[in-house]
C-alpha positions as CSV (number, residue, x, y, z in Angstrom):
1,M,27.7,-48.1,58.1
2,D,30.4,-51.4,58.9
3,G,29.5,-53.8,56.5
4,M,29.4,-56.1,58.8
5,T,26.6,-55.0,60.5
6,G,23.0,-54.2,60.2
7,V,19.8,-52.9,61.6
8,V,15.8,-54.0,61.6
9,R,13.6,-51.7,62.9
10,V,10.2,-52.5,64.0
11,T,7.5,-49.2,63.3
12,G,4.8,-50.4,65.1
13,K,2.2,-50.4,62.3
14,V,0.9,-53.2,61.4
15,L,0.5,-54.3,58.2
16,G,-2.9,-56.7,58.0
17,T,-2.7,-60.6,58.8
18,A,-0.7,-63.1,57.0
19,G,-2.5,-66.4,56.7
20,T,-1.2,-70.0,56.8
21,Q,-2.9,-70.3,53.3
22,V,0.2,-68.3,52.0
23,L,2.0,-72.2,52.9
24,S,0.0,-73.7,50.5
25,N,0.9,-76.4,47.7
26,N,0.1,-78.0,44.2
27,I,-0.4,-81.8,43.4
28,E,0.3,-81.6,39.0
29,C,-0.8,-84.4,37.3
30,Y,2.5,-84.9,35.5
31,E,3.7,-88.2,34.2
32,N,6.4,-88.4,37.3
33,T,3.8,-87.5,40.1
34,I,1.0,-89.3,39.9
35,P,2.4,-93.1,39.1
36,N,4.8,-92.1,42.1
37,M,1.9,-91.4,44.6
38,L,0.9,-94.6,44.2
39,T,1.7,-98.3,45.8
40,D,2.1,-100.0,42.5
41,R,5.5,-100.9,41.5
42,L,4.6,-101.9,37.8
43,R,5.3,-99.2,35.0
44,N,2.4,-99.1,32.8
45,S,0.1,-101.9,35.0
46,K,-3.1,-101.0,32.2
47,F,-1.2,-101.5,29.0
48,S,-1.3,-97.8,27.6
49,G,-0.2,-97.8,23.8
50,P,1.0,-97.8,21.2
51,E,2.4,-101.3,21.0
52,C,6.0,-102.3,19.9
53,P,5.9,-103.1,16.1
54,Q,8.2,-105.7,16.8
55,T,6.7,-107.4,19.5
56,G,2.9,-106.1,19.8
57,V,3.5,-105.6,23.7
58,A,3.0,-102.2,25.0
59,A,5.9,-100.0,26.5
60,E,7.6,-100.6,29.3
61,W,6.8,-104.6,28.9
62,E,8.7,-107.0,26.5
63,T,8.5,-110.8,25.6
64,R,9.8,-113.9,28.0
65,G,12.5,-114.8,25.6
66,N,15.0,-113.9,22.6
67,G,12.6,-115.0,20.1
68,M,8.8,-115.4,19.7
69,Q,8.5,-118.7,18.2
70,G,5.1,-119.9,18.7
71,M,3.8,-117.0,20.3
72,V,1.6,-113.6,19.5
73,C,1.0,-110.3,21.0
74,K,-1.2,-107.6,20.4
75,L,-2.7,-104.5,22.2
76,V,-6.2,-104.6,20.4
77,P,-8.0,-101.8,20.4
78,G,-11.6,-101.3,21.7
79,Q,-11.5,-104.6,23.9
80,Y,-10.6,-103.4,27.3
81,L,-11.9,-102.6,30.9
82,S,-10.4,-99.3,31.9
83,G,-8.9,-97.4,29.0
84,R,-8.8,-98.1,24.8
85,E,-6.6,-101.6,24.4
86,S,-5.8,-104.8,26.3
87,Q,-2.8,-107.4,25.9
88,M,-3.4,-110.1,24.2
89,I,-0.7,-113.2,24.3
90,Q,-1.6,-116.1,22.3
91,N,0.9,-119.4,22.7
92,F,0.0,-121.8,19.9
93,M,2.8,-124.1,21.1
94,E,1.5,-127.4,22.7
95,H,3.7,-127.8,25.4
96,D,5.9,-125.1,26.1
97,Q,5.4,-121.8,28.3
98,A,5.0,-118.4,26.8
99,G,4.7,-114.7,28.6
100,I,6.1,-110.9,28.8
101,L,7.8,-109.4,31.6
102,Q,9.1,-106.5,32.7
103,V,12.4,-105.7,34.5
104,G,13.7,-103.2,36.8
105,V,11.0,-103.3,39.2
106,P,12.2,-101.9,42.7
107,V,11.7,-104.2,45.6
108,R,12.9,-105.3,49.1
109,A,14.0,-108.2,50.9
110,G,10.8,-109.4,53.5
111,E,8.4,-107.6,51.2
112,R,5.5,-109.3,50.4
113,F,3.2,-108.7,47.8
114,E,-0.4,-109.0,46.0
115,V,-0.6,-109.4,42.3
116,E,-4.0,-108.1,41.0
117,L,-5.0,-109.1,37.7
118,W,-7.5,-107.8,35.4
119,A,-7.8,-110.0,32.5
120,R,-10.6,-112.9,30.6
121,A,-9.9,-116.3,29.0
122,Q,-10.9,-117.0,25.6
123,Y,-11.3,-120.1,24.2
124,R,-11.1,-122.2,27.5
125,P,-9.5,-121.4,30.9
126,V,-5.9,-120.0,31.3
127,E,-3.9,-120.7,34.7
128,V,-1.4,-117.9,34.6
129,T,1.9,-118.0,36.2
130,F,3.7,-114.8,37.8
131,E,7.5,-115.0,38.8
132,L,9.5,-112.1,40.9
133,K,13.5,-113.2,39.8
134,M,16.8,-111.6,40.6
135,P,19.3,-112.0,38.2
136,G,21.1,-115.3,38.4
137,Q,18.5,-116.6,41.1
138,S,15.6,-119.1,41.5
139,G,12.8,-117.0,41.6
140,Q,9.6,-116.6,43.6
141,T,6.5,-117.2,42.1
142,C,2.4,-117.8,42.5
143,T,-0.9,-118.7,40.0
144,V,-4.0,-118.1,39.4
145,N,-6.7,-119.7,37.2
146,V,-8.3,-117.1,34.8
147,D,-11.8,-119.1,33.8
148,Q,-14.2,-116.6,33.0
149,A,-14.4,-115.5,29.7
150,H,-15.5,-111.6,30.6
151,W,-13.3,-109.0,32.7
152,H,-12.6,-110.2,36.2
153,R,-10.3,-110.2,39.2
154,V,-7.9,-112.5,40.5
155,T,-5.4,-111.9,42.7
156,C,-2.2,-114.2,44.2
157,E,0.6,-113.0,46.7
158,I,4.3,-112.9,45.8
159,E,7.5,-113.0,48.3
160,S,10.2,-110.6,47.2
161,P,12.9,-112.2,46.2
162,G,15.5,-109.9,47.6
163,E,16.4,-106.6,47.3
164,G,17.0,-104.6,44.4
165,D,15.8,-104.8,40.5
166,A,13.8,-107.5,40.1
167,T,12.1,-109.2,36.8
168,F,8.4,-109.5,37.1
169,F,7.2,-112.3,34.8
170,I,3.8,-113.1,33.4
171,V,3.7,-117.1,31.9
172,I,0.7,-118.5,30.4
173,P,1.1,-122.6,29.1
174,G,0.9,-124.2,25.6
175,D,-2.4,-123.9,23.2
176,S,-3.6,-120.8,25.6
177,R,-5.0,-117.0,25.0
178,L,-4.9,-114.9,27.5
179,I,-6.5,-111.0,27.4
180,I,-5.0,-108.6,30.4
181,D,-6.8,-105.4,30.9
182,Q,-4.3,-104.4,34.1
183,V,-2.1,-105.9,36.3
184,H,-0.8,-104.3,39.5
185,L,1.8,-105.8,42.1
186,R,1.3,-103.7,45.4
187,P,2.8,-104.3,49.2
188,V,0.4,-106.4,51.0
189,G,-2.0,-104.6,52.9
190,E,-1.1,-101.0,51.4
191,G,-3.9,-99.2,49.6
192,P,-3.3,-97.9,46.0
193,V,-1.8,-94.6,47.1
194,S,1.2,-94.8,49.0
195,Q,1.0,-95.1,52.8
196,A,4.4,-93.3,53.3
197,L,3.1,-90.4,51.6
198,L,0.1,-89.9,52.9
199,D,2.0,-89.5,56.6
200,A,4.7,-87.2,54.6
201,F,1.5,-84.9,55.1
202,D,1.9,-84.7,59.1
203,Q,5.9,-83.6,58.9
204,F,4.9,-79.7,57.2
205,P,2.0,-77.3,56.6
206,C,-0.3,-77.8,54.0
207,P,-3.4,-75.7,54.3
208,V,-4.8,-75.7,51.0
209,L,-3.6,-78.5,47.9
210,R,-4.5,-77.4,44.6
211,F,-5.1,-80.2,42.2
212,P,-5.3,-81.5,39.6
213,G,-2.0,-78.6,38.9
214,G,-1.8,-76.4,36.0
215,C,-1.0,-76.7,32.6
216,A,-2.0,-80.8,32.8
217,S,-5.6,-79.1,33.8
218,C,-6.3,-78.2,30.0
219,T,-6.8,-81.5,29.1
220,Y,-7.8,-83.4,32.6
221,H,-11.6,-84.7,32.6
222,W,-12.7,-85.2,36.2
223,E,-15.4,-88.1,34.6
224,H,-12.1,-90.3,34.3
225,S,-11.1,-89.6,38.3
226,V,-13.8,-91.1,40.2
227,G,-15.3,-94.3,40.9
228,P,-13.3,-97.7,41.0
229,V,-9.8,-97.2,40.2
230,H,-9.8,-100.5,38.0
231,L,-12.0,-98.6,35.6
232,R,-10.0,-95.3,35.1
233,P,-8.1,-95.7,32.0
234,V,-4.5,-93.8,30.9
235,V,-4.7,-91.5,28.3
236,D,-2.5,-89.5,26.1
237,D,-1.2,-86.0,27.7
238,P,-0.7,-83.4,24.6
239,V,0.4,-80.8,27.0
240,F,3.8,-82.5,27.9
241,K,3.5,-85.6,25.5
242,Y,3.2,-88.5,28.3
243,K,0.4,-89.9,29.5
244,M,-2.2,-88.7,32.5
245,H,-3.0,-90.8,34.9
246,Y,-5.9,-90.9,36.6
247,D,-5.4,-93.5,39.4
248,F,-4.9,-90.5,41.5
249,G,-8.5,-88.9,41.2
250,T,-11.0,-86.6,42.7
251,D,-12.2,-89.2,44.8
252,E,-9.0,-89.5,46.7
253,Y,-8.2,-86.1,46.5
254,L,-10.9,-84.9,48.4
255,Q,-10.3,-87.9,51.0
256,L,-7.1,-86.6,51.1
257,C,-8.2,-83.1,52.1
258,V,-10.5,-84.0,54.5
259,D,-7.9,-86.6,56.3
260,K,-5.4,-83.9,56.3
261,G,-7.4,-80.7,57.1
262,M,-6.9,-79.1,53.7
263,R,-8.8,-76.7,51.4
264,P,-9.5,-78.0,48.3
265,F,-8.8,-76.2,44.9
266,I,-9.8,-77.0,41.9
267,T,-8.2,-76.3,38.9
268,L,-11.1,-76.3,35.8
269,N,-10.4,-77.2,32.3
270,T,-11.5,-74.8,30.1
271,T,-10.3,-76.1,27.1
272,T,-10.9,-79.5,26.0
273,A,-14.0,-79.3,28.2
274,T,-17.5,-76.9,28.6
275,P,-19.1,-75.3,31.0
276,E,-21.3,-77.8,31.7
277,D,-18.4,-80.2,32.6
278,A,-17.1,-78.0,35.3
279,V,-20.8,-77.5,36.5
280,G,-20.9,-81.0,36.8
281,W,-17.5,-81.1,38.5
282,A,-18.2,-78.9,41.1
283,A,-21.3,-80.3,41.7
284,Y,-20.1,-84.1,42.3
285,I,-17.5,-82.6,44.6
286,R,-20.0,-80.5,46.8
287,A,-22.3,-83.7,46.9
288,W,-19.2,-85.6,48.0
289,Y,-19.4,-83.8,51.0
290,L,-22.6,-84.0,51.7
291,E,-22.7,-87.8,51.3
292,R,-20.4,-87.9,53.8
293,D,-22.4,-86.0,56.3
294,L,-19.3,-83.2,56.1
295,P,-19.1,-80.0,56.0
296,V,-18.9,-78.0,52.6
297,P,-15.9,-76.2,52.0
298,A,-15.3,-72.8,50.6
299,A,-13.3,-74.8,48.0
300,Y,-11.2,-72.7,45.3
301,F,-12.6,-73.0,41.4
302,G,-9.6,-71.7,39.5
303,V,-11.2,-71.0,35.7
304,G,-8.2,-72.2,33.4
305,N,-4.4,-71.9,33.7
306,E,-1.8,-69.4,32.2
307,N,-4.2,-68.7,29.3
308,Y,-2.5,-66.0,28.6
309,G,0.7,-67.9,27.1
310,T,1.2,-69.0,24.3
311,W,2.4,-72.3,25.5
312,E,-1.2,-73.4,26.6
313,L,-3.5,-75.3,24.9
314,G,-6.1,-73.0,25.8
315,H,-4.3,-69.6,25.2
316,M,-6.9,-66.8,24.3
317,T,-7.1,-63.0,24.0
318,G,-7.8,-61.1,27.6
319,Q,-11.7,-60.5,25.8
320,M,-12.1,-64.2,25.3
321,Y,-11.4,-64.7,28.2
322,V,-14.2,-62.7,30.2
323,E,-16.4,-64.1,27.7
324,Q,-15.3,-67.4,29.4
325,L,-16.1,-66.8,32.7
326,R,-19.2,-65.5,32.1
327,A,-20.1,-69.0,31.0
328,F,-18.4,-70.8,33.7
329,V,-19.3,-69.1,36.5
330,P,-22.9,-68.6,36.9
331,G,-22.9,-72.2,36.9
332,L,-20.4,-73.0,39.3
333,R,-22.1,-70.6,41.7
334,E,-25.4,-71.9,41.6
335,V,-24.2,-75.7,42.5
336,Y,-21.8,-75.2,44.5
337,P,-22.6,-71.4,46.5
338,E,-19.7,-71.6,49.0
339,A,-16.8,-71.8,46.4
340,R,-14.1,-68.8,45.7
341,I,-13.9,-68.0,42.0
342,A,-10.1,-67.6,41.3
343,A,-10.0,-65.6,37.7
344,I,-6.6,-65.3,36.0
345,G,-5.2,-62.0,36.5
346,E,-2.1,-61.4,34.2
347,F,-2.0,-57.7,32.9
348,S,-1.8,-58.9,29.4
349,S,-2.2,-61.6,26.8
350,K,0.5,-62.3,24.9
351,G,0.5,-63.4,21.0
352,L,2.8,-65.4,18.3
353,R,3.4,-61.7,17.1
354,D,4.0,-58.5,19.4
355,A,0.9,-57.2,17.5
356,Y,-1.2,-59.5,19.3
357,T,-1.0,-58.6,22.4
358,T,-4.2,-57.8,23.8
359,P,-5.4,-56.5,27.5
360,W,-6.1,-58.8,30.2
361,R,-6.3,-57.4,33.6
362,S,-8.5,-54.3,32.8
363,L,-11.1,-56.0,31.3
364,L,-11.5,-58.4,34.0
365,L,-11.7,-55.4,36.4
366,E,-14.9,-54.4,34.8
367,V,-16.8,-57.5,35.8
368,P,-15.9,-58.1,39.5
369,E,-19.2,-60.2,39.7
370,L,-17.3,-62.8,38.0
371,F,-14.2,-63.9,40.5
372,D,-13.2,-63.3,44.1
373,M,-9.5,-63.6,43.5
374,L,-7.4,-62.7,41.0
375,I,-4.5,-65.7,40.6
376,V,-1.0,-65.4,38.8
377,T,2.0,-67.3,38.2
378,R,5.1,-66.2,39.4
379,Y,8.8,-68.1,38.6
380,A,12.2,-67.3,38.7
381,W,15.1,-68.4,37.0
382,G,18.9,-69.0,38.4
383,S,22.1,-70.2,36.9
384,D,24.9,-72.2,38.2
385,D,27.1,-70.1,36.4
386,G,29.3,-67.3,38.4
387,T,30.9,-67.2,41.8
388,M,28.9,-68.0,44.8
389,A,28.5,-63.5,45.2
390,E,27.1,-64.0,42.1
391,K,24.7,-66.6,42.9
392,M,23.6,-65.1,45.8
393,A,23.2,-61.8,44.4
394,A,20.9,-63.2,41.7
395,V,18.5,-64.9,44.3
396,A,18.2,-61.5,45.8
397,D,17.5,-59.4,43.3
398,R,14.7,-61.9,41.7
399,V,13.0,-61.8,45.4
400,G,13.3,-58.1,44.9
401,E,11.8,-57.9,41.3
402,K,9.0,-60.1,43.0
403,R,7.9,-58.3,45.5
404,E,7.8,-55.3,43.4
405,D,5.6,-57.1,41.0
406,L,3.0,-58.6,43.6
407,S,3.3,-54.4,45.0
408,Q,2.2,-53.4,41.5
409,Q,-0.4,-56.3,41.2
410,V,-2.0,-55.4,44.9
411,Q,-2.1,-51.7,43.9
412,T,-4.1,-52.1,40.8
413,I,-6.5,-54.1,42.7
414,R,-7.1,-51.0,45.5
415,D,-7.1,-48.5,42.8
416,S,-10.1,-50.5,41.4
417,G,-11.5,-50.1,44.5
418,L,-12.4,-53.8,44.3
419,D,-13.5,-56.0,47.3
420,C,-11.4,-58.9,46.1
421,T,-7.9,-60.5,46.8
422,M,-5.2,-62.1,45.2
423,G,-3.4,-65.6,44.9
424,I,-0.4,-67.1,44.1
425,V,-1.2,-70.4,42.3
426,E,2.3,-71.5,41.4
427,W,6.0,-70.5,42.2
428,N,9.5,-71.7,42.6
429,Y,13.2,-70.9,42.0
430,W,14.3,-72.3,38.6
431,T,17.6,-74.1,37.8
432,R,17.9,-77.3,35.9
433,A,14.5,-78.6,36.0
434,S,13.3,-79.3,32.5
435,H,10.7,-81.3,30.5
436,N,13.3,-83.0,28.4
437,D,15.5,-83.4,31.2
438,H,15.1,-87.5,31.6
439,E,15.1,-87.0,35.2
440,G,11.0,-86.6,35.3
441,F,11.3,-82.2,35.6
442,F,13.6,-82.7,38.7
443,E,15.1,-79.4,40.4
444,P,17.6,-79.9,42.6
445,N,16.6,-78.1,45.9
446,D,19.6,-76.3,47.5
447,I,20.1,-73.0,49.7
448,R,19.6,-70.6,46.7
449,H,15.3,-72.5,46.6
450,C,15.2,-72.0,50.4
451,L,16.5,-68.4,50.3
452,Y,14.2,-67.3,47.6
453,G,11.5,-69.4,49.3
454,A,11.5,-67.1,52.5
455,G,12.0,-63.9,50.5
456,L,9.1,-64.9,48.9
457,I,7.0,-66.1,52.0
458,N,8.0,-62.7,54.0
459,S,6.7,-60.9,50.6
460,F,3.2,-62.8,51.0
461,C,2.9,-62.0,54.2
462,R,3.9,-58.4,54.2
463,L,0.9,-58.2,51.8
464,G,-2.0,-58.9,54.7
465,E,-5.3,-60.1,53.9
466,I,-5.4,-59.3,50.5
467,L,-3.0,-62.0,49.6
468,E,-5.3,-64.9,49.8
469,V,-3.3,-68.1,49.0
470,A,0.1,-69.1,47.9
471,N,0.8,-72.2,46.6
472,Y,4.2,-73.7,45.8
473,Y,5.3,-75.5,42.5
474,S,5.0,-78.4,43.3
475,L,4.2,-81.1,46.0
476,V,5.5,-84.4,44.6
477,N,8.3,-84.8,42.4
478,T,7.6,-82.3,39.7
479,M,10.3,-79.8,41.1
480,G,9.1,-81.3,44.3
481,M,8.8,-80.2,47.8
482,I,8.9,-83.8,48.5
483,H,10.1,-86.9,46.3
484,S,8.1,-90.0,46.5
485,H,9.4,-93.4,45.1
486,I,9.2,-96.8,45.7
487,G,7.0,-96.3,48.9
488,E,9.8,-93.7,50.6
489,V,9.6,-90.0,50.5
490,E,12.7,-87.9,50.7
491,Y,12.2,-84.2,52.1
492,S,13.8,-81.4,50.2
493,D,15.0,-78.5,52.0
494,M,11.6,-76.1,51.2
495,V,10.1,-78.5,54.1
496,K,13.1,-76.6,56.9
497,V,11.4,-73.6,55.2
498,M,7.9,-74.0,55.5
499,N,8.3,-75.3,58.7
500,L,9.7,-72.0,60.1
501,Y,6.7,-70.5,59.3
502,A,4.5,-72.5,60.5
503,D,4.2,-71.7,64.1
504,A,4.0,-68.1,63.4
505,L,0.8,-68.1,61.2
506,P,-1.7,-66.7,61.1
507,G,-0.1,-63.4,62.2
508,E,-0.2,-59.7,62.5
509,V,2.5,-58.2,60.1
510,L,4.6,-55.5,61.5
511,D,6.3,-52.7,59.3
512,V,10.3,-52.5,59.2
513,E,12.2,-50.7,58.6
514,V,15.5,-52.5,57.1
515,D,19.2,-50.9,57.0
516,A,22.0,-53.2,55.7
517,P,24.7,-54.0,53.2
518,M,23.8,-54.2,49.5
519,V,24.4,-57.4,48.0
520,S,23.8,-55.8,44.5
521,D,23.1,-52.8,43.1
522,S,19.5,-53.0,43.5
523,N,18.9,-55.0,47.0
524,A,20.2,-55.4,50.5
525,A,21.9,-58.4,51.9
526,L,19.1,-58.6,54.1
527,D,15.3,-59.5,53.7
528,A,13.5,-59.4,57.1
529,C,9.8,-59.7,58.4
530,F,7.9,-59.5,62.0
531,L,4.6,-61.0,62.9
532,R,3.2,-60.6,65.9
533,K,1.1,-63.9,67.1
534,D,-0.7,-64.2,70.9
535,D,2.0,-63.1,72.7
536,K,5.0,-63.8,70.7
537,T,7.2,-62.1,67.6
538,Y,8.5,-63.9,65.2
539,G,11.3,-62.5,63.1
540,F,12.2,-64.0,59.9
541,L,15.8,-63.1,58.4
542,V,17.1,-64.0,55.1
543,H,20.9,-62.9,54.7
544,F,21.7,-63.4,51.0
545,G,25.6,-62.1,51.8
546,E,28.7,-64.1,52.0
547,Q,29.7,-62.5,54.7
548,D,29.0,-62.8,58.9
549,L,26.3,-60.4,59.2
550,T,25.1,-58.9,62.8
551,V,21.9,-57.4,62.9
552,N,20.3,-55.2,65.6
553,L,16.8,-55.6,66.3
554,E,15.4,-52.3,67.2
555,S,11.7,-52.0,69.6
556,V,10.4,-56.0,69.6
557,G,12.3,-57.1,72.9
558,K,15.4,-59.5,73.9
559,I,15.9,-61.9,71.4
560,E,14.3,-65.5,73.5
561,A,15.4,-68.5,70.6
562,A,16.7,-68.1,67.0
563,T,17.2,-71.6,64.5
564,G,17.9,-71.1,61.1
565,I,19.3,-73.1,58.4
566,T,22.6,-72.6,56.0
567,A,24.9,-74.0,53.4
568,D,28.4,-73.5,52.1
569,D,27.5,-74.5,48.8
570,I,24.7,-74.6,46.6
571,L,23.6,-78.3,45.1
572,V,24.7,-79.5,48.7
573,P,21.8,-80.1,51.8
574,V,20.9,-77.5,54.0
575,E,22.0,-77.9,57.6
576,T,20.1,-76.3,60.4
577,Y,22.1,-74.3,63.0
578,T,21.7,-71.7,66.2
579,P,23.0,-68.6,65.3
580,A,24.5,-66.5,68.2
581,T,22.4,-64.7,70.2
582,E,22.6,-61.4,72.5
583,G,20.2,-59.4,73.8
584,T,18.7,-58.1,71.0
585,T,21.2,-58.2,68.2
586,V,21.7,-61.9,66.1
587,T,24.7,-63.1,64.2
588,L,23.9,-64.2,61.1
589,K,25.6,-66.9,58.8
590,P,26.3,-66.3,55.0
591,R,23.4,-67.7,52.9
592,T,21.0,-68.0,56.1
593,V,17.2,-68.3,56.6
594,V,16.6,-67.3,60.6
595,R,13.9,-67.1,62.9
596,V,14.1,-65.1,66.2
597,I,11.3,-65.2,68.8
598,C,11.1,-62.0,70.9
599,N,9.3,-61.3,74.3
């Protein structure tokens, strides 16, 4: 056939119903996620150690002035309100001031901040001065009196000195000692969580939100994540070798789910916690809803994360995982009867040696009473190398591989005769992000991610009801769909993809046959999925090719509307465009995701 044309034929067969939950997401408790969800402009606000061996000051902080004459600083272990240490500042001088500072504090012109200090005085009251200062300019100041020997909260307000990166000072007078547990600098009127981030949830679909993410969950202790924020610690993260932050915790997550109409998906710590811990968390969550006279949702509880992989702290054999389900699940069902239990559903567990590989899924299928859904993680990797045609062919091949893989996953469930579903708890297209990239595990979203994303969502939809939920990885910053920083939110192009599908779901999935040119040895240049909702038929066309492709749609009626996204290159923002249509024909630009609506 002509290499510039293709046909999509709707057969009339209904494959099932695709739900809105294929457009779900994750929040991962990663180093650059939780801190950037908050309004606090200071880094390491709770003075988490270790201290600098030269100055005795916590990371991100340094001493005021070039030396430490007449001054001693130390992180004191065991003397804390919120964690495991506090910052002591001792000024031995009779008259001169001493203190600590933090550089690179982002501020905007016209902002007004509240300084919140949790501290205590020793020996006598201490007058503490805060200053925000731009380089080469006089600063703005405010003062508080720390006059108690126990931990207490004091606040003052301070003006922004300008626009850009300021320096924040904490200064005490001569002959005084101040012990600080934490200090925060937040815009006046805002709570701990960024309002811009909260507002962002209204700009895209997110029916299910998984928390506290994937690998980080194996050291997440829920008890740290509830109650007053000022009492929550910052602890070491042995997974990613950063810090675990709890200032956005269970309470804030559940409130976010309620406010934005999202279904909770909790990943349980099954590595450094116990079954009793998991049961306690589930009971707390259910009670949280009941105490507020809210209906208890059928929340998902994932038992572990990728424990089949050697990279996980909780790596285990398949038989060990079955025993773990036996230990965790009965208690969960007892305290949270509405729960949907999600068990890891990979086919095998890899070992440090090939001989240590053990079966996994086949063992789970023998204990169906212990789960309601089998979950897997599905990433794909790409490269910036090669021609544009080669890069697009690689994306098409990755989509094709996942399409076949998911079909195999579903087939094993159907062959077993079990009444369970499956879920995708993490998925994304991975080109540059690295835990060691010093850019916060940043993935530069571009047209490849959009094509891969639309191709996978098409595959999710074609599985119908058996694919219960799919969570994109991730929502905020870390390979994120959005990027949140300093009270501002930037949307990635994947938001455009999610919004293309939102109006069509839930919808009946129509079987289609695709006849189009090949983009690689294994896959066509065109992927298609059609959904019927109410009196409309929605078609989603993903074109991986490098030429315009004119597609004729058979048995769906006339095209009433069409919209799409495309890009001329990688690593550039995608553009929204209106494809040319005539009757039942639509012409797709190269590297395109298009939604058509037919009568």
